[in-house]
C-alpha angles and dihedrals in degrees: 000000000000120000118249116262108243091213093051092046091049091049092050090048091053091048090050091050092048091048090050092049091047091050091049091050090048091053091048092048090049091049093047097047094094098043094099090052091047090061086067125207126305108231119242103236092184090063099033109078094189092057095042092049097044115121086225094057125084138145092009100307143069119257139201117249112264109273135188091187099057105122100218116022092193091063130193118333116189089195094058107124094215092051092049091049091051092049089056095047106031108034093087090076090061095080129081121246095227137032114288112242115243133201112210100191115180111230105161111120096015118116117251116259116278088218124026127306129168128202114193115203097184135285107017097327113115144148117228118199112196125174094326098322129102126215123188115209126208096326117204116171098161124113091240134030093227142095087253132056090215103057138027136063110334128211117270091204136019120260107274093219130023114249092238090055093062116111120251110288129206098215141357113223122204120193099194142334104264114127094249090059105030113042120181098207090050092050090051092050090049088054088063101037101038138037097202122122123249114237109202142163118267115291097021089095087076091063092049093049091053089052093053102261107152119238094246090061095053122088114178118193138183122216113297093014117130134208121201120211108179106298092343122091127188123193126192109223134182129286132177104235141090140245141222142122097203136017090301111087137198100013088127129048127248130204153145128260138237111201114194135181124184092288109356131073138195128187129207119194099201107198115326146140120235113282145146091276096084095062089045093049091047092051093047101040110011159139099070131198089221142353129208102214128192112237109159138078093039129150137167090254093049099048093118092059105032130040118237113222090257091050089048090060091046092049090047091054092049089050093051082232103178110205112019115220110186118220138171096062140086100037108066129027100234102141143054099245129093114278099252097033096096095059094039093053091043093054093047092053094041091053091050091050098040094243117155114233135187118195107190125189113247105285096020120133119221123201101215094209090052109026119185121258110269110269114186094217092158098062096081092048098054 
């Protein structure tokens, strides 16, 4: 048997390395091909009368309502050196130590609840059944909440139910255009699997049009505007947050949602800091049978854009929110707090204030009139 030629072996090794690098670059190029589309489309306020005339729009961008209750007027700055340093050193604590339990309940073919039922799929994605209608909230079924499938916050648990296995919905509600709430691949899949319209805050229609959503499936609303779909009405209400899918911010509006049947009501906060709007929404639209309230990704420096668990309970009380179902936690590591801290702090404050809470596992359905006994399933994972 002849000995291997070192030159030949080295040449083959270099070819193999080059082939591996080329394959890697090809995969990266394939994964990055849709990044420009994922950024969406910046609305043209000069041509869009509804944007230009919105009370929330001035000097080329949307603005929060004036607030004396916003906790930190300076708001979130992604360029803050201290914040970036903390993200690098503290984010590791935002993941569970064990697999998150899922509940993959089949719901296709079953009638929607005659009362109110809520299925939480993780993060802020949820299905609200209300008096025979179904409403899908901020669906994200992608592996990452990012414009790219290669980088960005990755799921901490699989989706509990495939998107195509969801029952027929009457409307898809979007609260704002951040990647963890408005996901291009999920929107495109919903175009094929559902026929429901997308109800969105002003300006987000531009993103949807770029992604192929037909005009008859786009409903754009300003704060306090209502859309009626049969016996179901959805109203976009205020939130204290911001928008943007690139370095340009606040070219689209953000908000919360009131979901109303003939006699039952559900509220969804979207993302928001604590502000006067909760008392106003509660007075105008409450009381509610249930409220899905954002509790995760909070920080002292972000208090004007994300509720802390204690502020979530306060907001819920001002809304007259009924059963509190916490969302915006568990699925993506987007904050600087330990993974289970949001729900633990929430439950402590809710107990002190006498607020009823249901904490479903991802995929679990909750009958609002008969919520399950609280099971601290997260404690062994943290």
